[in-house]
TORDRENDREN-393736 format. One record per residue (C-alpha): x, y, z; residue in three letters. Coordinates in steps of 0.05 Angstrom, whole numbers, plus 32768, in hexadecimal, padded with zeros to 4 digits. Last residue first. Layout:
BEGIN
{xx=X; yy=Y; zz=Z; residu=Ala}
...
This chain:
BEGIN
{xx=8798; yy=8CA1; zz=876A; residu=Gly}
{xx=8765; yy=8C75; zz=877D; residu=Gly}
{xx=8744; yy=8CA9; zz=87AC; residu=Ser}
{xx=8765; yy=8CEC; zz=87A2; residu=Leu}
{xx=879C; yy=8CF8; zz=87D6; residu=Pro}
{xx=878E; yy=8D2C; zz=880C; residu=Ala}
{xx=879D; yy=8D77; zz=8801; residu=Leu}
{xx=8797; yy=8DA8; zz=883B; residu=Val}
{xx=8786; yy=8DEA; zz=881C; residu=Ile}
{xx=8795; yy=8E28; zz=8847; residu=Gln}
{xx=877B; yy=8E6C; zz=883C; residu=Thr}
{xx=8795; yy=8EAD; zz=8856; residu=Ala}
{xx=876D; yy=8EF0; zz=885A; residu=Asn}
{xx=874A; yy=8EE3; zz=889C; residu=Glu}
{xx=875C; yy=8E98; zz=88A9; residu=Val}
{xx=873A; yy=8E6C; zz=8879; residu=Thr}
{xx=873B; yy=8E21; zz=8873; residu=Leu}
{xx=8732; yy=8DF5; zz=8835; residu=Ile}
{xx=872E; yy=8DAC; zz=8842; residu=Val}
{xx=8744; yy=8D70; zz=881A; residu=Gly}
{xx=8725; yy=8D35; zz=87F6; residu=Ser}
{xx=8735; yy=8D58; zz=87B4; residu=Ala}
{xx=871F; yy=8D99; zz=87CE; residu=Leu}
{xx=86ED; yy=8DAC; zz=8803; residu=Ser}
{xx=86CB; yy=8DEA; zz=881E; residu=Thr}
{xx=86C3; yy=8E18; zz=87E2; residu=Arg}
{xx=8691; yy=8E50; zz=87E3; residu=Gly}
{xx=86C0; yy=8E82; zz=87C4; residu=Ala}
{xx=8705; yy=8E67; zz=87BB; residu=Gln}
{xx=8713; yy=8E7E; zz=8772; residu=Asp}
{xx=8756; yy=8E9B; zz=8777; residu=Gly}
{xx=8777; yy=8E7D; zz=873B; residu=Glu}
{xx=8798; yy=8E49; zz=8766; residu=Leu}
{xx=8755; yy=8E38; zz=877D; residu=Val}
{xx=873B; yy=8E2E; zz=8737; residu=Lys}
{xx=8774; yy=8E05; zz=8726; residu=Ala}
{xx=876B; yy=8DD8; zz=875F; residu=Val}
{xx=8721; yy=8DD0; zz=8750; residu=Gln}
{xx=8732; yy=8DBA; zz=8706; residu=Gly}
{xx=8758; yy=8D80; zz=8721; residu=Thr}
{xx=8785; yy=8D67; zz=86E7; residu=Arg}
{xx=87C5; yy=8D8D; zz=86F1; residu=Val}
{xx=87CA; yy=8D97; zz=873A; residu=Leu}
{xx=87B2; yy=8D4C; zz=8748; residu=Leu}
{xx=87DB; yy=8D31; zz=8718; residu=Arg}
{xx=8819; yy=8D54; zz=8733; residu=Ile}
{xx=8805; yy=8D3D; zz=8778; residu=Leu}
{xx=8804; yy=8CF4; zz=8762; residu=Ala}
{xx=8844; yy=8CF9; zz=873C; residu=Pro}
{xx=8868; yy=8D13; zz=8779; residu=Ser}
{xx=88AB; yy=8D32; zz=8768; residu=Asn}
{xx=8899; yy=8D78; zz=874D; residu=Ala}
{xx=8865; yy=8D90; zz=8784; residu=Val}
{xx=888A; yy=8D60; zz=87B8; residu=Asp}
{xx=88C8; yy=8D8F; zz=87BA; residu=Phe}
{xx=88E2; yy=8D8E; zz=87FE; residu=His}
{xx=88C0; yy=8D49; zz=8816; residu=Gly}
{xx=8904; yy=8D2B; zz=8829; residu=Val}
{xx=88E8; yy=8CEA; zz=8807; residu=Gly}
{xx=88A3; yy=8CF5; zz=87F1; residu=Thr}
{xx=8868; yy=8D1F; zz=880E; residu=Ser}
{xx=8826; yy=8D19; zz=87EC; residu=Tyr}
{xx=87FD; yy=8D1C; zz=882A; residu=Ala}
{xx=882A; yy=8D58; zz=883F; residu=Ala}
{xx=880F; yy=8D80; zz=8806; residu=Val}
{xx=87F3; yy=8DBD; zz=882D; residu=Asp}
{xx=87DE; yy=8DF3; zz=87FA; residu=Val}
{xx=87E4; yy=8E38; zz=881E; residu=Leu}
{xx=87BD; yy=8E6F; zz=87FA; residu=Thr}
{xx=87D2; yy=8EB9; zz=8808; residu=Val}
{xx=87AF; yy=8EF7; zz=8812; residu=Arg}
{xx=87D6; yy=8F0D; zz=8850; residu=Tyr}
{xx=87BD; yy=8F20; zz=8896; residu=Pro}
{xx=87AF; yy=8ED8; zz=88AB; residu=Ala}
{xx=87F9; yy=8EC2; zz=889B; residu=Leu}
{xx=8808; yy=8EA7; zz=88DF; residu=Pro}
{xx=87C1; yy=8E86; zz=88E1; residu=Ala}
{xx=87C9; yy=8E5E; zz=88A3; residu=Ala}
{xx=87D9; yy=8E1F; zz=88C7; residu=Ser}
{xx=880F; yy=8DE6; zz=88BF; residu=Gln}
{xx=8845; yy=8E11; zz=88A7; residu=Leu}
{xx=887C; yy=8DE9; zz=888C; residu=Asn}
{xx=8890; yy=8E16; zz=884E; residu=Gly}
{xx=8890; yy=8E56; zz=8879; residu=Leu}
{xx=88C5; yy=8E39; zz=88A5; residu=Arg}
{xx=88BE; yy=8E22; zz=88ED; residu=Asp}
{xx=88D5; yy=8E2E; zz=8935; residu=Ser}
{xx=8914; yy=8E52; zz=891E; residu=Gln}
{xx=895A; yy=8E4C; zz=8935; residu=Gly}
{xx=897A; yy=8E4D; zz=88F0; residu=Thr}
{xx=8994; yy=8E08; zz=88F2; residu=Leu}
{xx=8954; yy=8DF1; zz=8913; residu=Arg}
{xx=8925; yy=8E0C; zz=88DE; residu=Ala}
{xx=8950; yy=8DFA; zz=88A5; residu=Ser}
{xx=894B; yy=8DB2; zz=88C0; residu=Leu}
{xx=8902; yy=8DB3; zz=88BF; residu=Arg}
{xx=8905; yy=8DD2; zz=887F; residu=Leu}
{xx=8929; yy=8D98; zz=8862; residu=Ala}
{xx=88FF; yy=8D65; zz=8884; residu=Arg}
{xx=88BF; yy=8D7D; zz=8860; residu=Asp}
{xx=888B; yy=8D51; zz=8882; residu=Arg}
{xx=8867; yy=8D93; zz=8899; residu=Glu}
{xx=8859; yy=8DA3; zz=8852; residu=Ser}
{xx=884B; yy=8DE4; zz=8830; residu=Thr}
{xx=8839; yy=8E00; zz=87EA; residu=Phe}
{xx=8833; yy=8E4D; zz=87ED; residu=Ile}
{xx=8803; yy=8E6B; zz=87B8; residu=Val}
{xx=87FD; yy=8EB4; zz=87A9; residu=Phe}
{xx=87C4; yy=8EBE; zz=8774; residu=Pro}
{xx=87CC; yy=8EFA; zz=8770; residu=Gln}
{xx=8804; yy=8F2A; zz=877A; residu=Pro}
{xx=880C; yy=8F3E; zz=87C3; residu=Leu}
{xx=87ED; yy=8F81; zz=87D9; residu=Pro}
{xx=8828; yy=8FA6; zz=87FD; residu=Gly}
{xx=8870; yy=8F8D; zz=87EE; residu=Ile}
{xx=888D; yy=8FA8; zz=882F; residu=Ala}
{xx=8856; yy=8F86; zz=885A; residu=Asp}
{xx=8864; yy=8F43; zz=882F; residu=Ala}
{xx=88B1; yy=8F45; zz=8840; residu=Gln}
{xx=88A5; yy=8F54; zz=8889; residu=Thr}
{xx=8875; yy=8F1B; zz=888E; residu=Ala}
{xx=88A1; yy=8EEC; zz=8866; residu=Phe}
{xx=88D6; yy=8EFC; zz=8898; residu=Val}
{xx=88A6; yy=8EEA; zz=88D2; residu=Asp}
{xx=889A; yy=8EA7; zz=88B4; residu=Val}
{xx=88E3; yy=8E96; zz=88A9; residu=Ala}
{xx=88EB; yy=8E85; zz=885E; residu=Ile}
{xx=8900; yy=8E44; zz=883D; residu=Asp}
{xx=88C4; yy=8E3F; zz=8813; residu=Pro}
{xx=88AD; yy=8DF9; zz=8802; residu=Ser}
{xx=8892; yy=8E14; zz=87BE; residu=Ile}
{xx=8880; yy=8E5E; zz=87B7; residu=Leu}
{xx=8852; yy=8E6D; zz=8781; residu=Val}
{xx=8847; yy=8EB4; zz=876B; residu=Val}
{xx=8814; yy=8ECD; zz=8738; residu=Gly}
{xx=8804; yy=8EF8; zz=86FC; residu=Ser}
{xx=883E; yy=8F29; zz=8706; residu=Ile}
{xx=8834; yy=8F5F; zz=86CE; residu=Asp}
{xx=8818; yy=8F96; zz=86FB; residu=Ser}
{xx=884F; yy=8F88; zz=8731; residu=Phe}
{xx=8886; yy=8F9F; zz=8702; residu=Leu}
{xx=8863; yy=8FE0; zz=86F3; residu=Ala}
{xx=8865; yy=8FF0; zz=873C; residu=Gln}
{xx=88AF; yy=8FF5; zz=8740; residu=Lys}
{xx=88AF; yy=9020; zz=877F; residu=Gln}
{xx=88F5; yy=9010; zz=8791; residu=Ala}
{xx=88D7; yy=8FF3; zz=87D5; residu=Ile}
{xx=88A9; yy=8FCA; zz=87AB; residu=Ala}
{xx=88DE; yy=8FAF; zz=877C; residu=Ala}
{xx=8909; yy=8F9B; zz=87BD; residu=Gln}
{xx=88CF; yy=8F77; zz=87DD; residu=Arg}
{xx=88C2; yy=8F51; zz=879B; residu=Leu}
{xx=8908; yy=8F3E; zz=8795; residu=Ala}
{xx=890B; yy=8F28; zz=87DE; residu=Glu}
{xx=88CF; yy=8EFF; zz=87D8; residu=Met}
{xx=88E9; yy=8EDC; zz=879B; residu=Val}
{xx=892C; yy=8ECF; zz=87BB; residu=Leu}
{xx=8907; yy=8EB3; zz=87F9; residu=Glu}
{xx=88E5; yy=8E82; zz=87C6; residu=Ala}
{xx=8926; yy=8E71; zz=87A9; residu=Gly}
{xx=893D; yy=8E5A; zz=87EE; residu=Leu}
{xx=890C; yy=8E21; zz=87E6; residu=Ser}
{xx=88E9; yy=8E27; zz=87A3; residu=His}
{xx=88D1; yy=8E65; zz=877F; residu=Gly}
{xx=889F; yy=8E6E; zz=8747; residu=Ile}
{xx=888A; yy=8EB1; zz=8727; residu=Leu}
{xx=8854; yy=8EB2; zz=86F6; residu=Leu}
{xx=885B; yy=8EEE; zz=86C4; residu=Ile}
{xx=8822; yy=8F06; zz=869E; residu=Lys}
{xx=8832; yy=8F41; zz=8672; residu=Arg}
{xx=8876; yy=8F32; zz=8657; residu=Ala}
{xx=888A; yy=8F60; zz=8620; residu=Gly}
{xx=88D3; yy=8F60; zz=8618; residu=Ala}
{xx=88DE; yy=8F98; zz=8647; residu=Ala}
{xx=88B0; yy=8F72; zz=867A; residu=Gln}
{xx=88DC; yy=8F36; zz=8676; residu=Leu}
{xx=891D; yy=8F62; zz=867A; residu=Asp}
{xx=88FE; yy=8F82; zz=86BC; residu=Gly}
{xx=88F4; yy=8F3C; zz=86D8; residu=Leu}
{xx=893B; yy=8F2B; zz=86C7; residu=Leu}
{xx=8951; yy=8F6E; zz=86EB; residu=Asp}
{xx=8929; yy=8F5D; zz=8728; residu=Val}
{xx=8949; yy=8F18; zz=872B; residu=Leu}
{xx=898E; yy=8F33; zz=8722; residu=Gly}
{xx=8983; yy=8F65; zz=875A; residu=Asp}
{xx=8970; yy=8F32; zz=878A; residu=Arg}
{xx=89AC; yy=8F04; zz=877E; residu=Ala}
{xx=89D8; yy=8F17; zz=87B7; residu=Phe}
{xx=89A3; yy=8F11; zz=87EC; residu=Leu}
{xx=8996; yy=8EC8; zz=87D0; residu=Val}
{xx=89DE; yy=8EBD; zz=87CC; residu=Ser}
{xx=89E9; yy=8ECC; zz=8818; residu=Asp}
{xx=89B6; yy=8E94; zz=8825; residu=Arg}
{xx=89D8; yy=8E68; zz=87F6; residu=Asp}
{xx=8A1D; yy=8E71; zz=8814; residu=Tyr}
{xx=8A01; yy=8E61; zz=885A; residu=Ala}
{xx=89DF; yy=8E22; zz=8843; residu=Tyr}
{xx=8A1F; yy=8E0A; zz=8821; residu=Gly}
{xx=8A24; yy=8DCA; zz=8844; residu=Leu}
{xx=89F5; yy=8DA5; zz=8814; residu=Val}
{xx=8A1C; yy=8DC0; zz=87DD; residu=Asn}
{xx=8A0A; yy=8DDE; zz=879A; residu=Ser}
{xx=8A27; yy=8E20; zz=87B3; residu=Arg}
{xx=89E4; yy=8E44; zz=8795; residu=Ser}
{xx=89F6; yy=8E7E; zz=876B; residu=Pro}
{xx=89B4; yy=8E94; zz=874C; residu=Trp}
{xx=8990; yy=8E75; zz=870F; residu=Ser}
{xx=8952; yy=8E99; zz=86F9; residu=Tyr}
{xx=892D; yy=8E6B; zz=86C7; residu=His}
{xx=88FA; yy=8E87; zz=8691; residu=Val}
{xx=88C9; yy=8E5D; zz=866B; residu=Leu}
{xx=889B; yy=8E81; zz=863C; residu=Val}
{xx=8853; yy=8E74; zz=8644; residu=Gly}
{xx=8828; yy=8E3B; zz=865F; residu=Pro}
{xx=8841; yy=8E07; zz=868D; residu=Leu}
{xx=8833; yy=8DBE; zz=867A; residu=Asp}
{xx=8836; yy=8DAB; zz=86C2; residu=Phe}
{xx=8864; yy=8D70; zz=86B8; residu=Asp}
{xx=8888; yy=8D8C; zz=867E; residu=Thr}
{xx=8896; yy=8DD1; zz=8697; residu=Ala}
{xx=88A8; yy=8DB8; zz=86DD; residu=Leu}
{xx=88D9; yy=8D89; zz=86BF; residu=Gln}
{xx=88F6; yy=8DBC; zz=8691; residu=Ala}
{xx=8903; yy=8DEF; zz=86CC; residu=Ser}
{xx=8920; yy=8DB4; zz=86F3; residu=Arg}
{xx=8951; yy=8DA9; zz=86B9; residu=Tyr}
{xx=8967; yy=8DF2; zz=86C5; residu=Leu}
{xx=896F; yy=8DED; zz=870F; residu=Gly}
{xx=8996; yy=8DAC; zz=870D; residu=Glu}
{xx=89C5; yy=8DCA; zz=86D5; residu=Ala}
{xx=89D5; yy=8E0A; zz=86FB; residu=Phe}
{xx=89E7; yy=8DE4; zz=873D; residu=Asn}
{xx=89B0; yy=8DDF; zz=8773; residu=Asn}
{xx=89BC; yy=8DDD; zz=87BC; residu=Asn}
{xx=8983; yy=8E0B; zz=87D1; residu=Phe}
{xx=8949; yy=8E1C; zz=87A1; residu=Gly}
{xx=893C; yy=8E2C; zz=8759; residu=His}
{xx=891A; yy=8E6C; zz=8744; residu=Val}
{xx=88E4; yy=8E5E; zz=8707; residu=Phe}
{xx=88CB; yy=8E94; zz=86E1; residu=Val}
{xx=888E; yy=8E86; zz=86B5; residu=Val}
{xx=887A; yy=8EB3; zz=867D; residu=Ala}
{xx=883A; yy=8ECB; zz=8657; residu=Glu}
{xx=883E; yy=8F04; zz=8624; residu=Gly}
{xx=880B; yy=8EE2; zz=85F5; residu=Asp}
{xx=883A; yy=8EA6; zz=85EB; residu=Gln}
{xx=8852; yy=8EB3; zz=85A2; residu=Ala}
{xx=885E; yy=8EFB; zz=85B6; residu=Arg}
{xx=8887; yy=8EE4; zz=85F4; residu=Leu}
{xx=88B5; yy=8EB9; zz=85C6; residu=Ala}
{xx=88C1; yy=8EF3; zz=8597; residu=Ala}
{xx=88D1; yy=8F24; zz=85D5; residu=Arg}
{xx=88FE; yy=8EF0; zz=85EF; residu=Leu}
{xx=8926; yy=8EED; zz=85B1; residu=Gly}
{xx=8930; yy=8F35; zz=85AC; residu=Ser}
{xx=893C; yy=8F3E; zz=85F8; residu=Leu}
{xx=8975; yy=8F0B; zz=85F6; residu=Phe}
{xx=8992; yy=8F28; zz=85BA; residu=Ser}
{xx=8992; yy=8F6F; zz=85D5; residu=Ala}
{xx=89AE; yy=8F55; zz=861B; residu=Arg}
{xx=89E7; yy=8F34; zz=85F7; residu=Pro}
{xx=89E6; yy=8EE8; zz=8602; residu=Met}
{xx=8A15; yy=8ECB; zz=8636; residu=Asp}
{xx=8A04; yy=8E83; zz=8624; residu=Ile}
{xx=89DE; yy=8E6A; zz=85E7; residu=Arg}
{xx=89CA; yy=8E22; zz=85EC; residu=Val}
{xx=89AC; yy=8DE8; zz=85C1; residu=Gln}
{xx=898E; yy=8DA3; zz=85D0; residu=Ser}
{xx=899F; yy=8D9C; zz=8619; residu=Ile}
{xx=898E; yy=8D5D; zz=863A; residu=Met}
{xx=8956; yy=8D42; zz=8669; residu=Phe}
{xx=8963; yy=8CFB; zz=8673; residu=Gln}
{xx=8941; yy=8CB6; zz=865F; residu=Thr}
{xx=894E; yy=8CAE; zz=8618; residu=Arg}
{xx=8986; yy=8CE6; zz=8617; residu=Pro}
{xx=89B0; yy=8CB9; zz=8642; residu=Asp}
{xx=89ED; yy=8CDF; zz=865D; residu=Ala}
{xx=8A2D; yy=8CBB; zz=8671; residu=Pro}
{xx=8A3F; yy=8CBE; zz=86BA; residu=Ile}
{xx=8A7A; yy=8CE7; zz=86DA; residu=Gly}
{xx=8A4C; yy=8D21; zz=86EB; residu=Thr}
{xx=8A01; yy=8D11; zz=86E5; residu=Lys}
{xx=89CE; yy=8D1A; zz=86AB; residu=Pro}
{xx=8988; yy=8D26; zz=86C1; residu=Leu}
{xx=894D; yy=8CFD; zz=86D5; residu=Asp}
{xx=891D; yy=8D2A; zz=86FA; residu=Leu}
{xx=88E0; yy=8CFD; zz=8702; residu=Met}
{xx=889A; yy=8D18; zz=8719; residu=Gly}
{xx=8878; yy=8D03; zz=86DB; residu=Thr}
{xx=889F; yy=8CD0; zz=86B3; residu=Glu}
{xx=88CF; yy=8CE1; zz=867C; residu=His}
{xx=88DE; yy=8CA7; zz=8649; residu=Ala}
{xx=88DE; yy=8CD7; zz=860B; residu=Ala}
{xx=890D; yy=8D02; zz=862C; residu=Pro}
{xx=88FE; yy=8D4A; zz=8633; residu=Thr}
{xx=8933; yy=8D76; zz=860A; residu=Ala}
{xx=8947; yy=8DB8; zz=8625; residu=Val}
{xx=8955; yy=8DF3; zz=85F8; residu=Asp}
{xx=8980; yy=8E25; zz=8620; residu=Phe}
{xx=8982; yy=8E70; zz=8619; residu=Arg}
{xx=89B1; yy=8E9E; zz=863D; residu=Ala}
{xx=89BA; yy=8EDE; zz=8664; residu=Leu}
{xx=89EA; yy=8EF2; zz=8699; residu=Arg}
{xx=89D7; yy=8F24; zz=86CF; residu=Leu}
{xx=8A18; yy=8F46; zz=86E2; residu=Ala}
{xx=8A31; yy=8F44; zz=872A; residu=His}
{xx=8A44; yy=8EFB; zz=871E; residu=Ser}
{xx=8A4A; yy=8ECF; zz=875A; residu=Arg}
{xx=8A70; yy=8E8C; zz=875C; residu=Ala}
{xx=8A43; yy=8E4E; zz=875B; residu=Phe}
{xx=8A4F; yy=8E35; zz=8717; residu=Gly}
{xx=8A36; yy=8E47; zz=86CF; residu=Phe}
{xx=8A3E; yy=8E28; zz=868B; residu=Ala}
{xx=8A5E; yy=8DE8; zz=86A6; residu=Glu}
{xx=8AA1; yy=8DD2; zz=868C; residu=Gly}
{xx=8ABB; yy=8DC7; zz=86D1; residu=Thr}
{xx=8AF2; yy=8DFB; zz=86D1; residu=Ala}
{xx=8ACE; yy=8E2B; zz=86A0; residu=Pro}
{xx=8A9B; yy=8E3C; zz=86D7; residu=Asp}
{xx=8A76; yy=8E7C; zz=86BF; residu=Arg}
{xx=8A5D; yy=8EAA; zz=86F6; residu=Ala}
{xx=8A17; yy=8EA0; zz=8715; residu=Arg}
{xx=89E8; yy=8ED8; zz=8717; residu=Thr}
{xx=89BB; yy=8EB9; zz=86E3; residu=Thr}
{xx=8983; yy=8EC9; zz=86B0; residu=Gly}
{xx=896E; yy=8E90; zz=8686; residu=Val}
{xx=8939; yy=8E87; zz=864F; residu=Trp}
{xx=8924; yy=8E3F; zz=8649; residu=Ile}
{xx=890C; yy=8E24; zz=8605; residu=Thr}
{xx=88F0; yy=8DDF; zz=8607; residu=Ser}
{xx=890A; yy=8DAB; zz=85D7; residu=Ala}
{xx=88DB; yy=8D90; zz=85A0; residu=Gln}
{xx=890C; yy=8DA3; zz=8567; residu=Pro}
{xx=8941; yy=8D79; zz=8588; residu=Asp}
{xx=898A; yy=8D8F; zz=8574; residu=Pro}
{xx=89B9; yy=8D53; zz=8561; residu=Gln}
{xx=89EE; yy=8D35; zz=858F; residu=Ala}
{xx=89CA; yy=8D49; zz=85CB; residu=Leu}
{xx=89EC; yy=8D72; zz=85FF; residu=Tyr}
{xx=89FB; yy=8D65; zz=864A; residu=Ala}
{xx=89FB; yy=8D97; zz=8685; residu=Leu}
{xx=8A08; yy=8D7A; zz=86C5; residu=Arg}
{xx=89E1; yy=8D5E; zz=8704; residu=Gly}
{xx=8A08; yy=8D4A; zz=873F; residu=Arg}
{xx=8A20; yy=8D04; zz=874E; residu=Pro}
{xx=8A0D; yy=8CEC; zz=8795; residu=Ala}
{xx=8A34; yy=8D0A; zz=87CF; residu=Cys}
{xx=89F9; yy=8D31; zz=87E3; residu=Gly}
{xx=89D8; yy=8CF5; zz=8801; residu=Thr}
{xx=8A14; yy=8CEE; zz=8831; residu=Val}
{xx=8A0B; yy=8D33; zz=8846; residu=Ala}
{xx=89BF; yy=8D2F; zz=884E; residu=Ile}
{xx=89CF; yy=8CF5; zz=887E; residu=Leu}
{xx=8A08; yy=8D1E; zz=88A3; residu=Cys}
{xx=89D5; yy=8D57; zz=88AB; residu=Val}
{xx=89A1; yy=8D2C; zz=88C7; residu=Ile}
{xx=89D2; yy=8D0B; zz=88FA; residu=Leu}
{xx=89EB; yy=8D4D; zz=890E; residu=Leu}
{xx=89A3; yy=8D66; zz=8919; residu=Ile}
{xx=8993; yy=8D2A; zz=8943; residu=Arg}
{xx=89D3; yy=8D35; zz=896B; residu=Val}
{xx=89BE; yy=8D7B; zz=897B; residu=Met}
């Protein structure tokens, strides 16, 4: 118990650092990336931010054009902070914005964007302890570093944005299920035909809950347009994931889970929730043997707390982007493969585990 309290205190001290905020360029940047936003956060006029941590029963729609700084380095999320002047040379900033768009206008713009991208979309759902700006900028960083194809969509759920707000965030995940299902429905209505869903941390649980809810409601048409699911450091109890997967039925493919036994945030979550482990720090695919999933163990690339290595490790990003073998495995091409990037592939019934090791010289 003493050790847990010490870890909590350490994280709390870290959380006292200035938080991300929205900052605007003096002139629009024609190279800025457009991110379509659906959120169940309420407006936050008190702080001047677009959306805060209070919950909105209505799905609110927006469009943000986010400029990537010329000095951006792979794996870095340099963003404007509260109380500190923004620097457009080094930080992600807002180029243009439309907040609280009427649904008809949102769908019209989204439809045009999807036509230009052959109906392909990527939806990112942020994790625990993220304010609106941090989740939005993270979407832009992922899109830049991985050169994500298609229309970028961000679902922002009402995180308390506080390291001591874990209980609030877990309740917000349940609150936000309807909004994510509605946003996916809007994507379909606008012409999306290939939707890649990416969820991080508690956002991964939200993704699973939304898919479970859609399956129970027999919204089969939604699943026909989901081209894959990626869960990064998912903060989900393993037995809860099993019940979610059972309710969903055949999982969308590919279905990729990034894990790390060195994820200290998930270790703490396991202790606080009375679990022996979480889905995101599984060391074996055996507990998921009945399910067609691919676990990618990235512990060898762990940095810092190790809770978002996929986005924070330049070496891992280079591996995932440049290594053709990885891309093929993530697309489901696993036949006959026994090694990958100095790593190992293990199969337990339907589940596959890829244990990555650093590339030599890299």
